[in-house]
C-alpha positions as CSV (number, residue, x, y, z in Angstrom):
1,M,-59.4,89.1,51.0
2,T,-55.9,90.5,50.5
3,T,-55.8,94.3,50.3
4,D,-53.5,96.2,48.0
5,A,-51.4,97.3,51.0
6,E,-51.0,93.7,52.2
7,A,-50.0,92.6,48.7
8,D,-47.4,95.4,48.6
9,K,-46.0,94.4,52.0
10,K,-45.7,90.7,51.0
11,A,-44.0,91.5,47.7
12,D,-41.5,93.8,49.5
13,L,-40.3,91.2,52.0
14,S,-37.4,90.0,49.8
15,G,-35.9,90.5,46.4
16,P,-34.0,93.8,46.8
17,G,-33.7,96.5,44.2
18,I,-36.1,98.6,42.3
19,G,-37.7,95.9,40.1
20,S,-37.9,97.3,36.6
21,Y,-35.8,99.5,34.3
22,E,-38.8,101.6,33.6
23,E,-38.9,102.5,37.2
24,L,-35.2,102.9,37.4
25,A,-35.3,105.4,34.5
26,R,-37.7,107.5,36.5
27,V,-35.6,107.6,39.7
28,L,-31.9,107.9,38.5
29,P,-30.7,111.4,38.9
30,G,-30.7,113.6,35.8
31,D,-28.5,116.3,37.1
32,Y,-25.5,114.2,38.2
33,E,-21.8,115.2,37.9
34,S,-19.2,113.0,39.6
35,L,-17.0,114.9,42.0
36,L,-14.0,112.6,41.1
37,D,-12.9,111.3,37.8
38,P,-12.4,107.5,37.5
39,R,-8.7,107.6,38.4
40,R,-9.2,109.8,41.4
41,T,-12.1,107.6,42.4
42,Q,-9.9,104.6,42.6
43,E,-7.3,106.5,44.7
44,A,-10.1,107.6,47.1
45,L,-11.8,104.3,47.5
46,F,-8.5,102.5,48.3
47,A,-7.7,105.2,50.8
48,A,-11.1,104.6,52.4
49,K,-10.7,100.8,52.2
50,S,-7.4,100.9,54.1
51,Y,-8.8,103.3,56.7
52,I,-12.0,101.2,57.3
53,E,-10.1,97.9,57.6
54,E,-7.6,99.3,60.1
55,G,-10.5,101.0,62.0
56,L,-12.7,97.9,62.2
57,C,-9.8,95.8,63.4
58,R,-8.8,98.5,66.0
59,E,-12.3,99.2,67.3
60,L,-13.6,95.6,67.4
61,G,-10.5,93.6,68.2
62,L,-10.3,92.0,64.8
63,M,-7.6,90.8,62.4
64,M,-7.8,90.4,58.6
65,V,-8.0,86.8,57.5
66,S,-8.4,85.0,54.2
67,V,-12.0,84.1,53.1
68,P,-13.3,81.4,50.7
69,L,-14.9,82.2,47.4
70,I,-16.2,78.6,47.1
71,V,-17.5,76.2,49.7
72,D,-18.6,72.5,49.8
73,S,-22.3,72.3,49.1
74,R,-22.7,69.7,51.9
75,S,-21.3,72.0,54.6
76,G,-24.3,74.2,55.1
77,V,-22.0,77.3,55.5
78,N,-23.2,79.2,52.5
79,D,-25.4,82.2,53.2
80,M,-28.9,81.7,51.8
81,L,-29.7,85.5,52.4
82,D,-33.4,84.9,53.1
83,R,-35.8,82.1,54.0
84,D,-38.1,81.9,51.0
85,G,-35.6,80.2,48.6
86,S,-35.7,83.1,46.1
87,R,-31.9,83.7,46.0
88,T,-29.9,80.6,45.5
89,P,-26.1,80.2,45.0
90,I,-24.3,79.2,41.9
91,E,-23.4,75.5,42.1
92,F,-20.9,73.5,40.1
93,H,-19.4,70.0,40.1
94,I,-15.6,69.5,40.4
95,A,-14.9,66.1,38.8
96,N,-11.4,65.8,40.5
97,D,-9.3,62.7,40.1
98,H,-11.3,61.5,37.0
99,G,-14.5,61.5,39.0
100,K,-13.2,59.3,41.8
101,N,-13.0,62.0,44.5
102,P,-15.5,64.7,43.2
103,I,-16.7,67.8,45.1
104,D,-20.0,69.6,44.6
105,A,-19.3,73.3,45.3
106,Q,-21.1,76.6,45.6
107,I,-19.9,80.1,45.1
108,V,-20.5,82.0,48.4
109,Q,-23.3,84.6,48.6
110,A,-21.7,85.9,51.8
111,A,-19.3,84.5,54.4
112,T,-21.8,84.8,57.3
113,K,-21.7,81.2,58.5
114,W,-18.1,80.4,57.5
115,K,-16.8,83.2,59.7
116,R,-18.3,81.7,62.8
117,V,-16.6,78.4,62.1
118,A,-13.4,80.2,61.3
119,L,-13.5,81.9,64.8
120,A,-12.8,78.4,66.3
121,Q,-10.4,77.5,63.5
122,F,-8.2,80.5,64.3
123,G,-8.6,80.2,68.1
124,F,-10.0,83.7,68.8
125,A,-10.8,84.5,72.4
126,V,-13.8,86.5,73.7
127,G,-13.6,90.1,72.4
128,E,-11.4,89.0,69.4
129,G,-12.4,88.2,65.9
130,L,-11.8,88.4,62.2
131,C,-12.5,90.7,59.3
132,T,-12.4,89.6,55.7
133,D,-12.2,91.2,52.3
134,M,-15.1,89.1,51.0
135,R,-16.1,88.6,47.4
136,A,-19.3,86.9,46.3
137,V,-21.8,86.3,43.5
138,R,-25.5,86.8,43.9
139,K,-27.1,85.8,40.6
140,D,-30.7,86.5,41.5
141,Y,-30.5,90.2,42.1
142,F,-32.2,92.7,39.8
143,L,-29.3,94.8,38.6
144,D,-29.9,98.5,39.3
145,H,-27.9,101.4,40.7
146,D,-27.0,99.8,44.0
147,H,-27.4,96.1,43.4
148,S,-25.0,94.0,41.4
149,A,-24.3,90.3,40.8
150,Y,-20.8,90.9,42.2
151,V,-20.7,91.6,45.9
152,D,-17.8,92.9,48.0
153,Q,-18.1,93.2,51.8
154,W,-16.1,93.5,54.9
155,D,-17.5,90.4,56.5
156,W,-16.5,90.5,60.2
157,E,-17.2,88.3,63.3
158,Q,-16.3,88.7,67.0
159,V,-16.4,86.1,69.8
160,V,-18.8,86.9,72.6
161,T,-20.3,85.3,75.7
162,E,-23.9,84.6,76.6
163,E,-23.8,87.9,78.7
164,H,-23.1,89.9,75.5
165,R,-26.2,88.6,73.8
166,N,-28.3,91.8,74.4
167,L,-29.3,95.1,72.7
168,D,-26.8,97.1,74.8
169,Y,-23.8,95.2,73.4
170,L,-25.2,95.2,69.8
171,T,-25.7,99.0,70.1
172,A,-22.2,99.6,71.3
173,V,-20.8,97.6,68.4
174,V,-22.9,99.5,65.9
175,K,-21.7,102.9,67.3
176,K,-18.1,101.8,66.9
177,I,-18.7,100.8,63.3
178,W,-20.4,104.1,62.6
179,R,-17.4,105.9,64.2
180,V,-15.1,104.1,61.7
181,L,-17.3,105.0,58.7
182,K,-17.5,108.7,59.8
183,G,-13.7,108.7,60.2
184,A,-13.3,107.3,56.7
185,E,-15.5,110.1,55.4
186,R,-13.3,112.8,57.0
187,H,-10.1,111.0,55.8
188,V,-11.1,110.9,52.1
189,Q,-12.3,114.6,52.3
190,E,-8.9,115.6,53.6
191,L,-7.3,113.9,50.7
192,F,-9.9,115.1,48.1
193,P,-11.5,118.4,49.4
194,Q,-13.9,118.5,46.5
195,L,-15.9,115.7,48.2
196,A,-16.9,118.3,50.9
197,T,-19.8,120.0,49.1
198,D,-23.0,121.7,50.1
199,R,-24.7,120.0,47.2
200,Y,-24.5,116.6,48.9
201,P,-24.5,116.6,52.7
202,D,-22.1,114.5,54.7
203,L,-23.3,111.5,56.7
204,P,-24.8,112.6,60.1
205,D,-22.5,112.4,63.1
206,E,-24.9,110.2,65.0
207,L,-27.2,107.2,64.2
208,T,-30.8,107.1,65.3
209,F,-31.7,103.7,66.7
210,L,-35.3,102.4,66.1
211,H,-37.0,99.1,66.3
212,A,-38.7,97.8,63.2
213,E,-41.9,97.7,65.2
214,E,-41.7,101.4,66.0
215,I,-41.3,102.3,62.3
216,L,-44.3,100.2,61.4
217,E,-46.3,102.0,64.0
218,R,-45.4,105.3,62.4
219,F,-46.2,104.1,58.9
220,P,-48.6,101.2,59.2
221,D,-49.9,101.1,55.6
222,L,-46.6,101.3,53.9
223,P,-44.4,98.4,52.7
224,R,-40.9,98.0,54.1
225,K,-38.8,100.0,51.7
226,A,-41.4,102.8,51.7
227,R,-41.3,102.9,55.5
228,E,-37.5,103.1,55.4
229,T,-37.7,106.0,52.9
230,A,-40.2,107.8,55.0
231,I,-38.3,107.5,58.3
232,L,-35.0,108.6,56.6
233,Q,-36.6,111.9,55.8
234,E,-36.6,112.6,59.5
235,H,-33.5,110.7,60.5
236,P,-31.0,110.5,57.6
237,A,-28.9,107.7,59.3
238,I,-30.7,105.0,61.2
239,F,-30.1,101.5,62.7
240,I,-33.2,99.3,62.6
241,Y,-33.4,96.7,65.3
242,G,-35.3,93.4,65.0
243,I,-35.4,92.4,61.3
244,G,-36.9,89.0,60.7
245,W,-39.5,88.8,63.6
246,P,-43.1,89.0,62.5
247,L,-44.4,92.5,63.4
248,A,-47.8,93.6,64.4
249,D,-49.1,93.5,60.8
250,G,-48.1,89.8,60.6
251,Y,-45.1,90.4,58.3
252,P,-41.4,90.7,59.2
253,H,-39.7,94.0,58.3
254,E,-37.7,91.9,55.9
255,M,-37.1,88.2,55.4
256,R,-33.9,87.0,57.1
257,A,-32.3,83.6,57.1
258,A,-33.1,81.5,60.1
259,D,-29.6,80.2,60.9
260,Y,-27.3,83.2,61.5
261,D,-28.8,86.4,63.0
262,D,-30.9,86.0,66.2
263,W,-34.3,87.7,65.4
264,V,-36.5,85.9,68.0
265,T,-34.9,86.8,71.4
266,E,-37.2,89.0,73.4
267,T,-35.9,92.5,74.1
268,V,-37.3,95.7,75.5
269,S,-37.4,99.1,73.8
270,A,-36.1,102.3,75.3
271,D,-39.7,103.2,76.4
272,G,-40.1,99.8,78.1
273,R,-42.2,97.9,75.5
274,P,-41.5,94.2,74.5
275,M,-39.7,93.8,71.2
276,H,-37.8,91.0,69.5
277,G,-34.5,90.6,67.8
278,L,-30.8,91.1,68.4
279,N,-29.9,92.2,64.8
280,G,-30.4,95.1,62.4
281,D,-29.3,97.2,59.5
282,I,-27.7,100.6,59.1
283,L,-29.4,102.7,56.4
284,V,-28.7,106.2,55.3
285,W,-30.3,108.7,53.0
286,N,-28.3,109.0,49.8
287,P,-28.5,112.7,48.7
288,V,-27.1,111.8,45.2
289,T,-29.6,109.2,44.3
290,R,-32.3,110.6,46.6
291,R,-33.1,107.1,47.8
292,R,-32.7,104.9,50.9
293,H,-29.2,103.3,51.0
294,E,-28.3,100.2,53.1
295,L,-24.7,100.0,54.2
296,T,-24.6,97.0,56.5
297,S,-26.5,94.2,58.2
298,M,-25.3,92.7,61.5
299,G,-26.4,90.9,64.5
300,V,-25.8,88.7,67.5
301,R,-25.8,85.2,66.1
302,V,-28.1,82.3,67.0
303,N,-27.4,80.0,69.9
304,A,-28.6,76.4,70.0
305,E,-32.0,77.4,71.4
306,T,-32.8,80.3,69.0
307,L,-31.5,78.3,66.0
308,R,-34.1,75.6,66.7
309,T,-36.8,78.2,67.2
310,Q,-36.1,80.1,64.0
311,L,-35.7,77.0,61.9
312,E,-39.0,75.8,63.2
313,M,-40.7,79.1,62.4
314,S,-39.3,79.0,58.9
315,G,-40.1,75.4,58.3
316,Q,-36.5,74.4,57.8
317,L,-35.8,72.0,60.7
318,D,-34.1,69.7,58.2
319,F,-31.2,72.1,58.2
320,L,-30.3,70.8,61.7
321,E,-28.7,67.7,60.0
322,L,-26.1,69.9,58.3
323,P,-22.5,70.1,59.8
324,Y,-22.7,73.8,60.5
325,H,-26.0,73.5,62.4
326,Q,-24.8,70.4,64.3
327,A,-21.8,72.3,65.4
328,I,-24.0,75.1,66.9
329,L,-26.2,72.6,68.7
330,A,-23.1,70.8,70.1
331,G,-21.4,74.1,71.2
332,E,-18.4,73.4,69.0
333,I,-18.2,76.9,67.6
334,P,-18.2,80.1,69.6
335,L,-21.1,82.4,70.3
336,S,-20.5,85.5,68.2
337,I,-21.7,88.8,66.8
338,G,-21.0,89.8,63.2
339,G,-22.1,91.4,60.0
340,G,-21.3,92.4,56.5
341,I,-20.5,96.0,55.5
342,G,-21.0,96.6,51.8
343,Q,-17.8,97.9,50.4
344,S,-19.1,99.4,47.1
345,R,-22.2,100.7,48.9
346,T,-20.0,102.4,51.4
347,Y,-17.8,103.9,48.7
348,M,-20.9,105.3,47.0
349,A,-21.9,107.1,50.2
350,L,-18.4,108.4,51.0
351,L,-17.5,109.5,47.4
352,K,-21.0,110.7,46.6
353,K,-21.6,108.5,43.6
354,A,-24.8,107.7,41.8
355,H,-24.0,104.1,40.8
356,L,-22.2,101.0,42.1
357,G,-20.6,100.7,38.7
358,E,-18.5,103.8,39.3
359,V,-16.6,102.1,42.2
360,S,-16.6,98.4,41.2
361,V,-16.1,96.5,38.0
362,T,-18.7,93.9,37.1
363,V,-21.3,93.1,34.4
364,W,-24.3,95.4,33.7
365,P,-27.0,95.0,31.0
366,D,-26.8,97.2,28.0
367,V,-30.1,98.9,28.9
368,L,-28.7,100.0,32.2
369,K,-25.4,101.3,30.7
370,K,-27.2,103.3,28.1
371,M,-29.6,104.7,30.7
372,C,-26.6,105.8,32.8
373,R,-24.7,107.4,29.9
374,E,-27.7,109.5,29.2
375,R,-27.5,110.8,32.8
376,N,-23.8,111.5,32.8
377,I,-23.1,108.3,34.9
378,F,-20.3,106.3,33.5
379,V,-19.9,102.8,34.9
380,L,-16.6,100.9,34.8
381,E,-16.1,98.0,32.3
């Protein structure tokens, strides 16, 4: 018999967001006042954008490259986001040449797999890589204060060797990214001093690194988002290792696709216990929304062995017939580490905003726009 706690955990594995506008109405801040008007907000976010792109390239040996908005449906390079099939890409048919040379295409949901192929295309060496100004559409999101159908990310990827496929290397990369984000915060506050306010604390100087299993041990009866909320009360900026591997309660911390991040490799925690996974997320406490706030997901990518294992665990071995997966099995594309840093999510944190719509222009339902206006939150249209 399934308990209420088990049902909550299962429901919380995928499908990000709050889930209903009744709930959102209860949690949106009612005492909000933006620190920057819309024009100054644009100036500040583009200052942060330039700083972060230059910092990521400098710290991780990357260069900015072009990135696709659409991909061939047959390629297997689109990001499926999870492994339960709940979030599917927009697909369309390009008749082309009066139907004689058609293409079935998809709008990307993220450039996760494409980047790894592109590493070989651009000829990057070990320790080098790429960064993209990625735009995507995720039609199956529930649209709330920090989820939109329009997604902007710094999707980045770096070539590594087998010797780099460990927690130490992942941790070192995460710390470099955090240093860039903290630097961007200082940069925009120098340009716009009103962003430095006691009302909304700055991001912590350091991240706390925890395994998903360790957080479950602390809060065994809570579903994933509630566990994250609880741990962020103690550590307002965390990196969670090992997202995708089934934990002690039988559920993964969150569903992850089986064909990009490596979530099966055995690792060891700081106190010597066996763990799994070479991936993770940076989450922070957002003092404006008073909620958990995910900034980035990243990880060491699968090799041929872990790709097979993860596809078998997820019941998706048929994916091995796709060109992208065949290239991994044949060693035709490099081993890598990579991730996606949410641009608008990051701007929300740096500029102390209550809603994604204050820093990006997209579509929102009327019910949400009305709800925001009543709380002095004005989304861009």
